[in-house]
KOLDOVEX-845514 format. One record per residue (C-alpha): residue in three letters; residue number from 1; z negated, y negated, x negated. Coordinates in steps of 0.25 Angstrom, whole numbers, always signed. Layout:
BEGIN
@residu = ALA num = NUM pz = Z py = Y px = X
...
This chain:
BEGIN
@residu = MET num = 1 pz = +73 py = -56 px = +23
@residu = GLN num = 2 pz = +77 py = -41 px = +24
@residu = GLU num = 3 pz = +91 py = -43 px = +18
@residu = ILE num = 4 pz = +86 py = -52 px = +7
@residu = GLY num = 5 pz = +75 py = -42 px = +4
@residu = LYS num = 6 pz = +85 py = -31 px = +2
@residu = ALA num = 7 pz = +92 py = -40 px = -9
@residu = ARG num = 8 pz = +79 py = -42 px = -16
@residu = ASP num = 9 pz = +76 py = -27 px = -16
@residu = LYS num = 10 pz = +90 py = -23 px = -21
@residu = ALA num = 11 pz = +89 py = -33 px = -32
@residu = GLY num = 12 pz = +75 py = -27 px = -35
@residu = LYS num = 13 pz = +82 py = -13 px = -36
@residu = ILE num = 14 pz = +92 py = -17 px = -45
@residu = ALA num = 15 pz = +82 py = -24 px = -54
@residu = GLY num = 16 pz = +73 py = -12 px = -54
@residu = SER num = 17 pz = +84 py = -2 px = -57
@residu = HIS num = 18 pz = +86 py = -9 px = -71
@residu = LEU num = 19 pz = +71 py = -10 px = -74
@residu = GLY num = 20 pz = +68 py = +5 px = -75
@residu = LEU num = 21 pz = +55 py = +13 px = -74
@residu = GLU num = 22 pz = +51 py = +9 px = -88
@residu = ASN num = 23 pz = +50 py = -5 px = -85
@residu = SER num = 24 pz = +35 py = -10 px = -85
@residu = ALA num = 25 pz = +36 py = -18 px = -72
@residu = VAL num = 26 pz = +42 py = -6 px = -65
@residu = ILE num = 27 pz = +31 py = +3 px = -70
@residu = MET num = 28 pz = +20 py = -7 px = -66
@residu = ALA num = 29 pz = +26 py = -7 px = -52
@residu = LYS num = 30 pz = +29 py = +8 px = -50
@residu = SER num = 31 pz = +15 py = +12 px = -55
@residu = GLY num = 32 pz = +9 py = +2 px = -45
@residu = ALA num = 33 pz = +1 py = -6 px = -56
@residu = ARG num = 34 pz = +7 py = -19 px = -51
@residu = GLY num = 35 pz = +19 py = -25 px = -44
@residu = SER num = 36 pz = +30 py = -18 px = -37
@residu = MET num = 37 pz = +45 py = -16 px = -38
@residu = LEU num = 38 pz = +47 py = -28 px = -29
@residu = ASN num = 39 pz = +40 py = -37 px = -39
@residu = LEU num = 40 pz = +50 py = -31 px = -50
@residu = SER num = 41 pz = +62 py = -33 px = -41
@residu = GLN num = 42 pz = +58 py = -48 px = -40
@residu = MET num = 43 pz = +56 py = -49 px = -55
@residu = ALA num = 44 pz = +69 py = -43 px = -59
@residu = GLY num = 45 pz = +78 py = -43 px = -47
@residu = CYS num = 46 pz = +76 py = -54 px = -36
@residu = VAL num = 47 pz = +64 py = -61 px = -31
@residu = GLY num = 48 pz = +69 py = -61 px = -16
@residu = GLN num = 49 pz = +67 py = -68 px = -3
@residu = GLN num = 50 pz = +55 py = -77 px = -2
@residu = ALA num = 51 pz = +48 py = -77 px = +11
@residu = VAL num = 52 pz = +39 py = -86 px = +19
@residu = ARG num = 53 pz = +32 py = -81 px = +31
@residu = GLY num = 54 pz = +41 py = -68 px = +30
@residu = GLU num = 55 pz = +54 py = -76 px = +31
@residu = ARG num = 56 pz = +64 py = -83 px = +23
@residu = ILE num = 57 pz = +60 py = -97 px = +18
@residu = THR num = 58 pz = +65 py = -106 px = +29
@residu = ARG num = 59 pz = +56 py = -118 px = +29
@residu = GLY num = 60 pz = +58 py = -130 px = +20
@residu = TYR num = 61 pz = +68 py = -142 px = +22
@residu = HIS num = 62 pz = +77 py = -145 px = +34
@residu = GLN num = 63 pz = +87 py = -133 px = +35
@residu = ARG num = 64 pz = +84 py = -128 px = +21
@residu = THR num = 65 pz = +72 py = -122 px = +13
@residu = LEU num = 66 pz = +73 py = -131 px = +0
@residu = PRO num = 67 pz = +81 py = -143 px = -4
@residu = PRO num = 68 pz = +91 py = -136 px = -13
@residu = VAL num = 69 pz = +95 py = -127 px = -1
@residu = MET num = 70 pz = +107 py = -131 px = +7
@residu = TRP num = 71 pz = +104 py = -135 px = +22
@residu = GLY num = 72 pz = +105 py = -123 px = +31
@residu = GLU num = 73 pz = +107 py = -113 px = +20
@residu = LEU num = 74 pz = +102 py = -99 px = +24
@residu = GLY num = 75 pz = +105 py = -91 px = +12
@residu = ALA num = 76 pz = +95 py = -82 px = +4
@residu = GLU num = 77 pz = +92 py = -92 px = -7
@residu = ALA num = 78 pz = +90 py = -103 px = +2
@residu = LYS num = 79 pz = +80 py = -96 px = +10
@residu = GLY num = 80 pz = +71 py = -91 px = -1
@residu = PHE num = 81 pz = +78 py = -79 px = -8
@residu = ALA num = 82 pz = +76 py = -79 px = -23
@residu = LYS num = 83 pz = +87 py = -71 px = -30
@residu = ALA num = 84 pz = +81 py = -72 px = -44
@residu = SER num = 85 pz = +71 py = -64 px = -50
@residu = TYR num = 86 pz = +58 py = -68 px = -57
@residu = LYS num = 87 pz = +64 py = -64 px = -70
@residu = THR num = 88 pz = +76 py = -73 px = -69
@residu = GLY num = 89 pz = +68 py = -84 px = -62
@residu = LEU num = 90 pz = +69 py = -91 px = -49
@residu = ASN num = 91 pz = +76 py = -104 px = -47
@residu = PRO num = 92 pz = +69 py = -116 px = -41
@residu = LEU num = 93 pz = +73 py = -113 px = -26
@residu = GLU num = 94 pz = +69 py = -98 px = -27
@residu = PHE num = 95 pz = +56 py = -102 px = -34
@residu = PHE num = 96 pz = +52 py = -112 px = -23
@residu = PHE num = 97 pz = +55 py = -101 px = -12
@residu = HIS num = 98 pz = +47 py = -91 px = -20
@residu = SER num = 99 pz = +35 py = -101 px = -21
@residu = MET num = 100 pz = +36 py = -102 px = -5
@residu = GLY num = 101 pz = +35 py = -87 px = -4
@residu = GLY num = 102 pz = +24 py = -86 px = -14
@residu = ARG num = 103 pz = +16 py = -97 px = -7
@residu = GLU num = 104 pz = +15 py = -89 px = +6
@residu = GLY num = 105 pz = +10 py = -77 px = -2
@residu = LEU num = 106 pz = -1 py = -85 px = -9
@residu = VAL num = 107 pz = -6 py = -91 px = +5
@residu = ASP num = 108 pz = -5 py = -78 px = +12
@residu = THR num = 109 pz = -13 py = -71 px = +1
@residu = ALA num = 110 pz = -24 py = -82 px = +1
@residu = VAL num = 111 pz = -25 py = -82 px = +16
@residu = ARG num = 112 pz = -25 py = -66 px = +17
@residu = THR num = 113 pz = -36 py = -66 px = +6
@residu = SER num = 114 pz = -46 py = -75 px = +14
@residu = ARG num = 115 pz = -44 py = -68 px = +27
@residu = SER num = 116 pz = -45 py = -54 px = +21
@residu = GLY num = 117 pz = -58 py = -58 px = +14
@residu = TYR num = 118 pz = -64 py = -64 px = +26
@residu = MET num = 119 pz = -61 py = -52 px = +34
@residu = GLN num = 120 pz = -67 py = -43 px = +23
@residu = ARG num = 121 pz = -80 py = -52 px = +23
@residu = ARG num = 122 pz = -81 py = -50 px = +38
@residu = LEU num = 123 pz = -79 py = -35 px = +38
@residu = ILE num = 124 pz = -90 py = -34 px = +27
@residu = ASN num = 125 pz = -100 py = -42 px = +35
@residu = ALA num = 126 pz = -97 py = -33 px = +47
@residu = LEU num = 127 pz = -98 py = -20 px = +40
@residu = GLU num = 128 pz = -108 py = -22 px = +30
@residu = ASP num = 129 pz = -120 py = -15 px = +38
@residu = LEU num = 130 pz = -112 py = -2 px = +41
@residu = LYS num = 131 pz = -114 py = +11 px = +34
@residu = VAL num = 132 pz = -111 py = +26 px = +36
@residu = GLU num = 133 pz = -124 py = +33 px = +40
@residu = TYR num = 134 pz = -127 py = +48 px = +36
@residu = ASP num = 135 pz = -123 py = +53 px = +50
@residu = GLY num = 136 pz = -109 py = +47 px = +47
@residu = THR num = 137 pz = -110 py = +35 px = +57
@residu = VAL num = 138 pz = -107 py = +21 px = +53
@residu = ARG num = 139 pz = -119 py = +12 px = +57
@residu = ASN num = 140 pz = -124 py = -2 px = +54
@residu = THR num = 141 pz = -138 py = -6 px = +50
@residu = ALA num = 142 pz = -143 py = -6 px = +64
@residu = GLY num = 143 pz = -139 py = +9 px = +66
@residu = THR num = 144 pz = -127 py = +6 px = +75
@residu = VAL num = 145 pz = -116 py = +16 px = +75
@residu = ILE num = 146 pz = -103 py = +9 px = +71
@residu = GLN num = 147 pz = -95 py = +22 px = +69
@residu = PHE num = 148 pz = -99 py = +36 px = +71
@residu = SER num = 149 pz = -91 py = +40 px = +59
@residu = TYR num = 150 pz = -86 py = +32 px = +48
@residu = GLY num = 151 pz = -72 py = +27 px = +50
@residu = GLU num = 152 pz = -72 py = +35 px = +63
@residu = ASP num = 153 pz = -68 py = +48 px = +54
@residu = GLY num = 154 pz = -79 py = +48 px = +43
@residu = VAL num = 155 pz = -68 py = +47 px = +32
@residu = ASP num = 156 pz = -70 py = +38 px = +20
@residu = PRO num = 157 pz = -57 py = +31 px = +18
@residu = THR num = 158 pz = -59 py = +30 px = +3
@residu = ARG num = 159 pz = -61 py = +45 px = +2
@residu = SER num = 160 pz = -51 py = +50 px = +12
@residu = LEU num = 161 pz = -37 py = +56 px = +10
@residu = ARG num = 162 pz = -27 py = +51 px = +20
@residu = GLY num = 163 pz = -38 py = +49 px = +30
@residu = LYS num = 164 pz = -45 py = +62 px = +28
@residu = SER num = 165 pz = -58 py = +64 px = +22
@residu = VAL num = 166 pz = -55 py = +78 px = +16
@residu = ASN num = 167 pz = -42 py = +83 px = +8
@residu = VAL num = 168 pz = -41 py = +97 px = +12
@residu = ASN num = 169 pz = -30 py = +101 px = +2
@residu = GLU num = 170 pz = -38 py = +95 px = -9
@residu = ALA num = 171 pz = -51 py = +102 px = -5
@residu = ILE num = 172 pz = -44 py = +116 px = -4
@residu = GLN num = 173 pz = -38 py = +114 px = -18
@residu = ASP num = 174 pz = -52 py = +110 px = -24
@residu = VAL num = 175 pz = -60 py = +121 px = -18
@residu = MET num = 176 pz = -50 py = +132 px = -21
@residu = GLY num = 177 pz = -44 py = +127 px = -34
@residu = LEU num = 178 pz = -30 py = +127 px = -29
@residu = ASP num = 179 pz = -18 py = +120 px = -35
@residu = LEU num = 180 pz = -9 py = +118 px = -23
@residu = GLY num = 181 pz = +1 py = +111 px = -32
@residu = PRO num = 182 pz = +7 py = +97 px = -30
@residu = GLU num = 183 pz = +3 py = +90 px = -17
@residu = ARG num = 184 pz = +14 py = +84 px = -8
@residu = THR num = 185 pz = +11 py = +73 px = +1
@residu = THR num = 186 pz = +20 py = +71 px = +14
@residu = ARG num = 187 pz = +17 py = +59 px = +23
@residu = GLY num = 188 pz = +3 py = +58 px = +18
@residu = LYS num = 189 pz = -1 py = +73 px = +20
@residu = SER num = 190 pz = -3 py = +83 px = +9
@residu = THR num = 191 pz = +5 py = +95 px = +9
@residu = TYR num = 192 pz = +6 py = +107 px = +0
@residu = ASP num = 193 pz = +17 py = +119 px = -1
@residu = ARG num = 194 pz = +16 py = +130 px = +9
@residu = GLU num = 195 pz = +13 py = +140 px = -1
@residu = ASP num = 196 pz = +1 py = +132 px = -6
@residu = VAL num = 197 pz = -5 py = +130 px = +8
@residu = GLU num = 198 pz = -3 py = +145 px = +10
@residu = LEU num = 199 pz = -10 py = +149 px = -3
@residu = THR num = 200 pz = -22 py = +140 px = +1
@residu = ARG num = 201 pz = -23 py = +146 px = +14
@residu = SER num = 202 pz = -23 py = +160 px = +9
@residu = MET num = 203 pz = -34 py = +157 px = -1
@residu = LEU num = 204 pz = -42 py = +150 px = +9
@residu = ASP num = 205 pz = -41 py = +163 px = +18
@residu = GLU num = 206 pz = -45 py = +171 px = +6
@residu = ILE num = 207 pz = -58 py = +163 px = +4
@residu = SER num = 208 pz = -61 py = +163 px = +19
@residu = GLU num = 209 pz = -60 py = +178 px = +19
@residu = GLU num = 210 pz = -69 py = +179 px = +7
@residu = THR num = 211 pz = -80 py = +170 px = +12
@residu = GLU num = 212 pz = -80 py = +175 px = +26
@residu = GLY num = 213 pz = -94 py = +179 px = +30
@residu = ASP num = 214 pz = -100 py = +173 px = +18
@residu = THR num = 215 pz = -114 py = +169 px = +22
@residu = ASP num = 216 pz = -115 py = +159 px = +10
@residu = TYR num = 217 pz = -106 py = +149 px = +17
@residu = GLY num = 218 pz = -113 py = +151 px = +31
@residu = GLY num = 219 pz = -101 py = +159 px = +35
@residu = GLU num = 220 pz = -92 py = +148 px = +35
């Protein structure tokens, strides 16, 4: 499966090199609107190996997958490899193998949908009486404490940034009106140039010196 997958990927790269970035299908895949480069490689290059239960197609007739295949043949085409593309069209053998792989996908989708739907229904029924009180605890209608803090950290995932409730760098920019330049992201952590950080620290020190002992802010 791995070796034949490399052949499909190589055929896709060759086809993709001739499409160019001006191709409508490439633009659609690169922008994330719909599809992927794998779909493009199957359309223009090679459909690739068909799999059933994660393996090459082996089940069928005695010592062969289909009647047109010779007894005991172990080649790629005899075990479900479709070397044609969707543009050129599949031969009857490739089309049959492709239908076998597609059938598994349809059944898997139908089964997964019913299971996830039932699980969601059970979760909704189990959690429908929970709410976050004004003291930050999560309680049910009887007042029983389920969590002392929502999610154990009190952070709303829909409003958080990388698991944190406050973006310190963005808050400093908004309050001080700073433009720290383009932000660089390294392994999920925001970093700025050393000069920008030193400038921010010096400005914060100046503000703290000016407001030191100011009673309007309660001495904070």
